[in-house]
C-alpha positions as CSV (number, residue, x, y, z in Angstrom):
1,M,121.6,88.9,125.2
2,I,118.7,85.7,125.7
3,R,120.0,83.5,128.4
4,R,121.0,80.3,127.4
5,Y,119.8,76.8,128.8
6,G,120.5,73.4,128.3
7,E,123.3,72.0,125.1
8,P,125.7,73.8,123.9
9,V,126.3,75.3,120.6
10,I,127.3,72.8,117.9
11,A,130.5,74.1,116.3
12,G,129.8,74.2,112.9
13,Q,125.7,73.3,113.0
14,R,123.5,75.2,111.1
15,Y,120.3,76.4,113.7
16,K,116.9,77.5,112.1
17,R,115.7,80.2,114.4
18,R,112.1,79.1,115.9
19,P,110.0,81.3,118.0
20,G,108.0,80.0,120.4
21,V,105.5,80.9,123.5
22,Y,105.1,78.7,126.8
23,A,103.1,79.4,130.3
24,A,103.3,78.8,134.0
25,L,99.7,77.7,134.4
26,L,99.3,78.5,137.7
27,R,96.1,77.8,140.6
28,G,95.5,77.2,144.0
29,G,99.1,76.0,144.5
30,Q,99.3,73.5,141.9
31,V,100.6,74.1,138.1
32,L,98.7,73.0,134.9
33,L,101.6,71.0,132.6
34,T,101.3,68.8,129.7
35,H,102.8,65.4,129.4
36,Q,104.4,64.7,125.8
37,A,104.8,60.8,125.1
38,Q,106.9,61.4,122.2
39,P,109.5,61.1,120.9
40,N,110.6,61.2,124.5
41,P,108.3,61.5,127.2
42,E,108.4,64.0,129.6
43,Y,106.2,67.0,131.4
44,Q,106.6,70.5,129.8
45,L,104.9,74.0,130.3
46,P,102.8,74.2,127.8
47,G,103.2,75.9,125.1
48,G,105.2,75.6,121.5
49,G,106.0,77.4,118.2
50,I,104.9,81.0,116.6
51,D,103.4,79.9,112.8
52,P,104.5,82.7,110.5
53,G,102.0,85.7,110.9
54,E,100.7,84.4,114.5
55,H,100.6,86.7,117.4
56,P,102.2,85.4,120.3
57,V,99.0,85.6,122.5
58,T,97.2,83.8,119.9
59,A,99.6,81.2,119.3
60,L,99.9,80.8,123.2
61,H,95.9,80.2,123.5
62,R,96.1,77.5,120.6
63,E,99.3,76.1,121.9
64,V,97.6,75.2,125.6
65,M,94.4,74.3,124.1
66,E,95.9,71.8,122.1
67,E,98.1,70.5,124.8
68,T,95.8,70.8,127.9
69,G,92.5,71.3,126.5
70,W,92.2,74.7,128.7
71,H,91.5,78.1,128.0
72,I,93.6,80.5,129.8
73,A,93.7,84.0,131.2
74,I,97.5,85.7,130.5
75,G,99.4,87.5,132.6
76,P,102.7,89.0,132.9
77,R,105.8,88.1,130.7
78,L,108.2,85.8,133.1
79,G,111.1,86.2,130.5
80,T,112.8,84.6,127.7
81,F,115.5,82.2,127.2
82,R,117.1,79.7,124.4
83,R,118.4,76.6,123.7
84,F,119.9,74.8,120.5
85,V,118.2,71.3,120.0
86,F,117.8,68.8,117.5
87,M,113.8,68.6,116.5
88,P,113.1,65.1,115.7
89,E,109.6,66.0,114.5
90,Y,110.7,68.5,112.1
91,D,114.3,66.9,111.6
92,M,115.8,69.8,112.2
93,W,118.5,71.4,114.1
94,A,116.9,74.8,116.3
95,E,117.7,77.7,118.1
96,K,114.3,78.1,120.3
97,V,113.7,81.5,121.8
98,C,111.3,80.5,124.2
99,I,109.0,83.6,125.5
100,L,107.1,82.7,129.1
101,H,104.5,83.9,130.7
102,V,102.8,83.6,133.7
103,A,98.5,82.6,133.0
104,R,96.2,81.4,134.9
105,P,93.4,78.0,133.8
106,V,89.9,79.9,133.3
107,M,88.1,77.0,131.8
108,R,88.6,73.3,130.8
109,I,86.8,72.8,127.2
110,G,87.8,68.9,127.0
111,P,90.9,66.4,126.8
112,P,94.1,67.9,124.7
113,T,93.5,67.9,121.0
114,E,97.1,67.6,120.0
115,A,97.7,63.7,120.0
116,G,100.4,62.3,122.6
117,H,99.6,65.1,124.9
118,T,97.7,64.4,128.4
119,A,96.9,67.5,130.7
120,A,98.5,67.0,134.1
121,W,97.8,69.0,137.4
122,M,100.9,68.9,140.3
123,A,101.6,70.5,143.2
124,A,104.0,73.2,142.9
125,D,107.6,71.2,144.4
126,E,106.4,68.3,142.5
127,A,106.3,70.5,139.0
128,L,109.6,72.0,139.3
129,D,111.4,68.3,139.6
130,A,109.0,67.1,137.0
131,V,109.5,69.8,134.2
132,A,112.2,68.6,131.6
133,T,113.9,71.0,130.8
134,E,116.6,73.8,132.6
135,G,115.3,76.8,130.9
136,E,111.7,75.9,132.0
137,R,112.4,75.0,135.2
138,A,114.1,78.1,136.0
139,M,110.9,80.1,134.6
140,L,108.4,78.3,136.4
141,A,110.8,78.6,139.5
142,R,110.5,82.5,138.9
143,A,106.7,82.5,138.4
144,L,105.9,80.4,141.7
145,S,108.4,83.3,144.2
146,R,106.4,85.7,142.2
147,Y,102.8,84.8,141.7
148,R,102.1,81.8,144.4
């Protein structure tokens, strides 16, 4: 059973399953987050949806590059959680199945390539407070307790 975080399931609402992969990016006591400006300004662990036919590792490299501008070295899987949300950018209700890895930023290539994203380095405790969703906070806390 995959743990659920966030809002409860709405009875009668149909949700489309949307698998995604995310990274807790740790380096030298700091965490690299992405700040997404739309639809609601918030700090997030970099990552996102896995495209049909795409391998999760390929998706994670792509998403982190798009949202932070960094190449990464992917480490162990931290866990998986799910959340049920409305995604206004896709106009759909989704069951997001979120796979989390710990990873290390290894080389900055440039600014994020995805519009509305900004890379942000934060001290570990500050990052824990800043991350917007309960599931991401839980996974980041797990990463920091194991790999700090």
